[in-house]
N, C-alpha and C positions, 0 to 999 in steps of 0.2 A: 226577246230580252232576258239577259241574265247578269248577275252580278256575282262577285266572289266575296264573301266575308270568311276570314281566316281559311280554313281548308275547305269550306263548303261552296258549292255552287248552288245559287238559288235562281229559280225561274220556273216557267210553266212546267218544264219536262224534267225538274227534280224534286226529290223529296220535300215535304214541307219542313221548313226551319223553326225549330222551337226554343223561344226565349223564354227562360225563367227570371222573371223580374223579382230580385230577392228585395229589392228596395230597402224600405225601413225596416224590414223583419229580421235583421241583425240584432236588432234591440240594443244597439250601442256596443256589441261585444265582437271583437276582431275574431275571437276562435269560433263562435257561433256562426258568423258569416262564412268561414271557411268551412264548417261542418255543412251549413246549407248548400254551399256549392258542390260539396261531394254527394249530398242527397240528390241534388238536381241531376248530376251526371247519371247517378245510378236510377234514376226514374226516367231517363230518356231524353233530357234537355240537350240542345246542342249548344247553347250559350247561357251564361249568367249574368245578369245586367244588374247593376247598382244605379244610383242616383247621386251624383256630386252636387250638392248644393250647400249654401251657407245661408242661414236664416235671414241676415241682413240683406243679402243680395237677392232675395227671392220673394221675401214678404214684408209688408209694412205693419209693424206692430201696432202703429197709431191707426192705421187705416182698419184694421180688423177690431181694434177695440171701439173704434168709432161706430162701427155698425151696430152696437148695441146688444149684440148676441151673435153666436155663431149658428151657421144655419147649415142645410144639406147634412151629408155625413159628418161635418165637424161639429155638428150639434152634439153629438154623444162624447166628445172630448172632454176629459176632466180638467186637462191643462189649456192654455190659450193656444191659438193657431202658432203664434211665434215661438213659443216654448216646445210645442211638438216638433216643428220643424228644426229647432235647435238641437233636440235630443235625437231626432233621426238622421241628422247631418253625419258624413263619413268623413273622418280626418283624411286629408290628401295623402297622409303617410300610409294609409292602408293600400292605396293604390298599387304600389308594386308588389306587395305581399299577395293581394288578392289575385292579380295578374298572374303571379308564380303558382299560384294553388290552382288555377283554371288551367296553366299550362302542363301543369305535372299530370292531370288526370284526362288531358285532352278536350278541354272544353273552351269554347271562345268565351272572352271577356270583354265586356264594353259596359258603359256608362252613359246616363243622360247628364249633360252638363248644365247648369242653369245660369252661368254667368261666363264671362268671356275669360277670365281667369282659370275656371275649370275647364274650359275647353282647351285652353293652351296647354294646362298640366296633362289632361287625359291623353293627349295627341300621341305620345311615344307608346302608349300602351294598347290602344283600342284599334280594331279592324273597322269600326265603324261607328258613326253617331246615332243616338236615338234622341229625337226631339218630342218632347212630350207635347200634348194637346194645347197646353195653356200657353205655349210660346208660338202658336200659329200664326198669329198676326205681328209677331215682332220681328220683323223682315231683316233687321240689321243683324240679329243673331242667326238667322237662318242662312244668310249670306256668308257670315262669317265661318260656320260649319262647313258649308259647302265648298268654301274656297280651300278646306283642308284636304280635298281631292279624294276621300274616302267615302265609301258608301253611305248614304244618309237614309235613316228611317223615320218617317213623322207620322205621328198620331194624329187623327181628325176630329177628336170628340168636342162637343159643345163648338159647333161652328157652322157656318153656313157654305154653301158650295161656292159662293163667291170668294169666300175667305180662302177656302180650299185651292180653289183656282188659282188665287193670287201667290199663296205660298208655294204650290206646285211650279209655276212658272217663275218664280223667283229662284227657285232651287235649280231647276232645269236649265235655266240660262248660265249657271255656272258649273254644274255638275249633272251629269246624265244618270248617275247611279242612284236612283231613288227608290224607295218602297214606301208606298202611302197606304196607311192603315186606317180603315174604319175603326170607329172607338165610341162608346158612351161613357161619360165620366161621372156616372152616378157610382158611387163606392159604398152603397149601403147593403149589398148583397140581397136586396128585395127581389123576390120574384117578378114583381112586377117590372123590373128592368128590361125583362124579355120584351115587353110590348115597346120598348125605346131603343133596341140595338140596330134595328133596320139595316139587316145584312143585304138586302138587295141594293143598297147604295153602292156595292162593291160592281155591280153590274154597270151603274152610272160612272164610276171611276173608270171602269175598263173602256168604256165607249169615250169617254172626255180624255183620258190620259193613257193611250194605248203604248204609250214608250216606258211606262214605270210598272212595277212589280207591286202586287196587291197584297195586303196583309190584314190581320184583325189583332187589335189591341182590346183585350175584352177583361170585363169584370164581372160578369154574371157567373152565378154559381154553374157547376157541371160542364158539360162538354158539347152540349146541344149545337150553341153558336159557333164553336170551333168546327164542328163537322159541316154545319150549313155554310161557314165562309169557305173551307177548303173546297167543298162541292161547287161554289161560285167563283174559284179561282185565286183565293188567297193562298200564298205560299210562305208567308211568315207570320207564326202565331205568338203573341205575347200574352203571358197570364202571369200574375204574382204568384209567388212560391213561398210556402212555409213548411214547417215540420210541424204545427200544431195550430188548428183555427181557433182554439180557445185561449190563445196567448193574447196579452194585452197590449195593445199597438194599432196604430192607424191602419195597417194593411193585412193584419191576419185574417181577419173574419171573411173576407171576399177572395183570399188565395187559394189556389191549389196546395194539396199536401202530396207527399210521395206517392201515395197509393192511387189517388184520383189523377194525378200528373201521368203515372206510368199508364194507366187505363186510358187516358186522353189519347196519348201517343199511340198506343197499341191500335185503338179504334181508327185513329187517322191513318195508320199504316194500311189497316184493311180497307178503308175507302179509297184509298189512293191505288189500291190493287183493283177494286171494284170499278172505279171510274173508266179506266181503261182506254181504249180508243173510240175516237169519234165516228169511225167508219163501223158499218153495220155488215156482218158476214157471219157465217156460220162458225162458230168458236170451236178452238181446238178440242174442247171437252165435250163437243155436241155431235162429233162425226159418226157416233154410234146412235145416238137418240134422233138425230134428223132421219135415220133409217126406220126405228122402230116406232116413232110417233107419227110420221108423215104417212101419206097413202100414195098407192100407185093403181093403174089399171090394171084389173084382172079379169079373166073369163069368167062370166057367171055361169056358164053351163059348159059342157064339151062342145068345142067347135073344130069341125071338119074341114080339111083342106078346101079351099076355092069358095068358102061361105063369105057373105058380105056382110061387114059389122052393121049392126044398128045400135042404137043407144041402150036398147034392152038388154044387150048381149055384154054390156061392161059393167063390172062392179069397180067401185072405188075403195079400196081397203089397204090397211096396215097389214104388213110392214112396205115401205118403199125400197124394194129390192134394188140393189145397185144396177143399172142399165135400165130398168123398167121405164115405160112411159107413164108420166106424170100427169095428174089431173088437167093443168091447163090445156094439154092436147087433145081433150076428148072430140073437139069438132074435127081435128085433122085425122083422127082414127075413124070415124063413122065414115061409111062409104068404101074404107079399104077391104080387102080380102085377106083371108088367112092363107098362108103359103105352106103351112104345115099343120098337123093337127096339134090343137091346143086344148090341154085336159082342164076342166073346170077347177078355178083357183088360182092357175098358174098366171104370173105377171105377163102382160104384152109388152114385147120388145119391138122395135121397128124391124129387126132383122126377120120377123116371123110374119109382117104384113107386106102385102103388095098393092 
């Protein structure tokens, strides 16, 4: 299975695709958003992603006010949930500007739309749709995006396997180009979140949905979960991106910065090289060490022509000289006789035995 996003092929046999989710880290400043795009490119990202939402279309001010207090990561917000979303929203007019910035430096641009109007607005500008975890059971919007005919990337945080299965089948019934991402939607940057990311869910997804590409949308600190996910088959990685984790805003604290992002990409590229082939064989750089570390059969003493070999006449020693008889064939050597004189320590060869 492989899909195409922009100029990148994505699948099991291709490099991991890194999405820098700038999200709300533009802090309401277009020039800052453009700066973050350039930083993401320099750090090794393949795509820069934003989120197109309008507060009245994504959150109910009444609903959150009636909860009697903000919970989870929102409990630390100084403003109301509605106001935070209002401040973090991107004007639709930014879209062609951000797209042009990405095109200029060779970065894919796309966004997560959170209403039908945003979906339609984005369509001319993006090569793929990203669906956030919170939308996983809103089937009509999944269908709406899937019908656009572009690759769909969906995160699966805070959901059950039944909900994931329903979402996947809903999309695949319309569009076969699907990336399914394991995700945990706790945005507190707490180290306890490592206990809840459950990367082995990727094994379950691979078994249940062999026709999709696996990914990870991650909010844990560092890169351990990324390396684990790639080892388990993920080929799309999404993490938030900022220039400064100390800035005030909903996404800065748990985001990667240019240094940590570049390190994540470099370590992942090393891991991809290390994963290599599923076949077991003597590797190209072991051609000499297989000789010096392995053993072969050698004469324990001087052996005269005609002598019949007993086990006591055979040493098993390094190096395994090319063409020498190897240890598994000791039983076949015992009982043969030497057809030439063999000095002590010389390797035994079939051409010397009769």
